[in-house]
KEKOLSE-612936 format. One record per residue (C-alpha): residue number from 1; residue in three letters; x, y, z. Coordinates in Angstrom, 1 decimal, always signed. Each point is the difference from the previous one (the first is absolute). Layout:
BEGIN
{NUM; 'ALA'; {X; Y; Z}}
...
END
This chain:
BEGIN
{1; 'MET'; {+4.9; +12.2; -4.5}}
{2; 'LYS'; {+0.7; -0.3; -3.6}}
{3; 'LYS'; {+2.6; -2.6; +0.4}}
{4; 'ALA'; {-2.3; -2.3; +2.4}}
{5; 'ILE'; {-2.5; +0.2; -2.8}}
{6; 'GLU'; {+2.2; -1.1; -2.4}}
{7; 'ALA'; {+1.4; -2.8; +1.8}}
{8; 'ALA'; {-3.1; -1.2; +0.9}}
{9; 'HIS'; {-1.4; -0.5; -3.5}}
{10; 'ARG'; {+3.5; -1.5; -1.4}}
{11; 'VAL'; {+0.1; -2.6; +2.9}}
{12; 'GLN'; {-3.7; -1.1; -0.9}}
{13; 'GLN'; {+0.9; -1.4; -3.1}}
{14; 'ASN'; {+2.0; -2.8; +2.2}}
{15; 'ALA'; {-3.2; -0.9; +1.7}}
{16; 'TYR'; {-0.2; -3.7; +0.5}}
{17; 'ALA'; {-3.5; +0.2; -0.3}}
{18; 'PRO'; {-1.0; -3.2; -1.6}}
{19; 'TYR'; {-3.5; -1.0; +2.3}}
{20; 'SER'; {-0.9; +2.9; +0.2}}
{21; 'ARG'; {+0.7; +2.1; -3.1}}
{22; 'PHE'; {+0.0; +3.2; +2.1}}
{23; 'PRO'; {+3.5; +1.2; -0.3}}
{24; 'VAL'; {+1.1; +2.4; +2.7}}
{25; 'GLY'; {+2.7; +2.8; +0.4}}
{26; 'ALA'; {+0.9; +1.6; +2.9}}
{27; 'ALA'; {+2.6; +2.4; +1.5}}
{28; 'VAL'; {+0.7; +1.2; +3.3}}
{29; 'VAL'; {+2.2; +3.5; +0.7}}
{30; 'GLY'; {+2.1; -0.2; +3.0}}
{31; 'GLU'; {+0.7; +2.7; +2.3}}
{32; 'SER'; {+3.3; +0.2; -1.8}}
{33; 'GLY'; {-1.7; +0.8; -3.3}}
{34; 'ARG'; {+0.9; -3.5; -1.6}}
{35; 'VAL'; {-2.5; -1.9; -1.9}}
{36; 'TYR'; {-0.5; -3.4; +0.8}}
{37; 'PRO'; {-2.4; -1.8; -2.7}}
{38; 'GLY'; {-1.6; -3.6; +0.6}}
{39; 'ALA'; {-2.2; -2.0; -2.8}}
{40; 'ASN'; {-2.6; -2.9; +1.3}}
{41; 'VAL'; {+1.1; -3.2; +0.3}}
{42; 'GLU'; {-2.4; -2.7; -0.1}}
{43; 'ASN'; {-0.1; -3.9; +1.0}}
{44; 'ALA'; {-1.8; -3.0; -0.9}}
{45; 'ALA'; {-0.6; +0.0; +4.0}}
{46; 'TYR'; {-2.1; +3.5; +0.0}}
{47; 'PRO'; {+0.7; +0.8; +3.7}}
{48; 'LEU'; {+3.9; -0.1; -1.2}}
{49; 'SER'; {-0.4; +2.8; -2.4}}
{50; 'ARG'; {+1.4; +3.2; +0.9}}
{51; 'CYS'; {-1.7; +3.7; -1.1}}
{52; 'ALA'; {+2.3; +2.1; -1.7}}
{53; 'GLU'; {-0.3; +2.9; +2.6}}
{54; 'GLN'; {+1.1; -2.8; +2.7}}
{55; 'ILE'; {+3.3; -0.7; -2.2}}
{56; 'ALA'; {+0.8; +4.1; -0.3}}
{57; 'VAL'; {+0.0; +0.4; +3.8}}
{58; 'GLY'; {+2.1; -3.4; +0.2}}
{59; 'GLY'; {+2.8; +1.4; -1.9}}
{60; 'MET'; {-0.4; +3.5; +1.6}}
{61; 'VAL'; {+0.5; -2.0; +3.7}}
{62; 'ALA'; {+2.8; -2.3; -1.8}}
{63; 'ALA'; {+1.9; +3.4; -0.8}}
{64; 'GLY'; {-0.6; +1.6; +3.6}}
{65; 'GLU'; {-2.6; +2.4; -0.7}}
{66; 'ARG'; {-2.8; -0.3; +2.7}}
{67; 'LYS'; {-2.3; +3.2; -1.4}}
{68; 'ILE'; {-2.3; +0.2; -3.0}}
{69; 'ARG'; {-0.6; +3.7; -1.6}}
{70; 'ALA'; {-2.0; -1.3; -2.9}}
{71; 'VAL'; {-1.8; -2.7; -1.6}}
{72; 'VAL'; {-0.5; -0.6; -4.1}}
{73; 'VAL'; {-2.2; -3.4; -0.8}}
{74; 'VAL'; {-0.7; -0.5; -3.8}}
{75; 'THR'; {-2.8; -2.4; -0.8}}
{76; 'PRO'; {-1.6; -0.7; -3.5}}
{77; 'THR'; {-3.5; +0.9; +1.0}}
{78; 'SER'; {-2.1; +3.0; -0.4}}
{79; 'PRO'; {-0.1; +1.6; +2.5}}
{80; 'PRO'; {+3.1; -0.7; +1.5}}
{81; 'ALA'; {-0.1; -2.6; +2.7}}
{82; 'THR'; {+0.6; +1.1; +3.4}}
{83; 'PRO'; {+2.5; -2.5; +2.1}}
{84; 'CYS'; {-1.7; -2.8; +1.6}}
{85; 'GLY'; {-0.8; +0.1; +3.8}}
{86; 'ALA'; {+3.1; -2.4; +1.0}}
{87; 'CYS'; {+2.4; +2.7; -1.9}}
{88; 'ARG'; {-2.1; +2.5; +1.8}}
{89; 'GLN'; {+1.1; -1.4; +3.0}}
{90; 'VAL'; {+3.8; -0.6; -1.0}}
{91; 'LEU'; {+0.3; +3.6; -1.1}}
{92; 'ALA'; {-1.4; +1.5; +3.3}}
{93; 'GLU'; {+3.2; -1.7; +1.5}}
{94; 'PHE'; {+2.3; +2.1; -1.5}}
{95; 'ALA'; {-2.2; +3.4; -0.9}}
{96; 'ASP'; {-2.0; +2.3; +1.6}}
{97; 'PRO'; {-4.0; +0.9; -1.2}}
{98; 'ASP'; {+1.3; +3.2; -1.8}}
{99; 'THR'; {+1.9; -2.1; -2.1}}
{100; 'PRO'; {-0.7; +0.5; -3.8}}
{101; 'VAL'; {-1.3; -3.2; -1.7}}
{102; 'ILE'; {+0.1; +0.1; -4.1}}
{103; 'CYS'; {-2.2; -2.4; -1.7}}
{104; 'ARG'; {+0.4; +0.2; -4.1}}
{105; 'ASN'; {-0.5; -2.2; -3.1}}
{106; 'PRO'; {+2.5; -0.4; -2.8}}
{107; 'GLU'; {-2.6; +2.6; -1.5}}
{108; 'GLY'; {+1.1; +2.5; +2.0}}
{109; 'GLU'; {-3.2; +0.7; +2.1}}
{110; 'GLU'; {+0.9; +0.3; +3.5}}
{111; 'ARG'; {-1.9; +0.1; +3.6}}
{112; 'ARG'; {+1.6; +1.5; +2.5}}
{113; 'TYR'; {-0.4; -0.8; +3.7}}
{114; 'ARG'; {+0.9; +0.5; +4.0}}
{115; 'LEU'; {+1.3; -3.4; +1.5}}
{116; 'GLY'; {-2.0; +0.8; +2.7}}
{117; 'GLU'; {-3.4; +0.4; -2.4}}
{118; 'LEU'; {+0.7; -3.6; -1.0}}
{119; 'LEU'; {+1.0; -1.1; +3.7}}
{120; 'PRO'; {-2.2; +2.1; +2.2}}
{121; 'GLU'; {+0.4; -2.2; +2.8}}
{122; 'ALA'; {+3.5; -1.4; -0.3}}
{123; 'PHE'; {+0.7; -2.7; +3.0}}
{124; 'ARG'; {+3.1; +0.8; +1.6}}
{125; 'LEU'; {+1.8; -1.6; +2.9}}
{126; 'LYS'; {+2.0; +2.3; +2.5}}
{127; 'THR'; {+3.4; -1.1; +0.2}}
{128; 'PRO'; {+2.3; +1.2; +3.3}}
END
């Protein structure tokens, strides 16, 4: 978990957040143990912005993994912010309700959750 926490802190420095001034770093740990970092990328056309968690998940999927073992999110607030609702649903696509979600800030303040606590009734489709 230490590598994921360090990766999320590092990547937060690369966030592109000129509009919100709310830089976020995230990292997801795939089933293989590999860490996939992501930083938020804003856009002047706000709906085109992407959250750090979504970018991290995209990197994991692009690398061929489909299962998240853990999530780390770093925000500049006290207490540390949790993933937004849209990101919770994206995480739920690839993670179990018991998946740990660690929320931190640069000062090291930390809150820990299970994904199911943050999104207790995730939308799921049954596939054939």
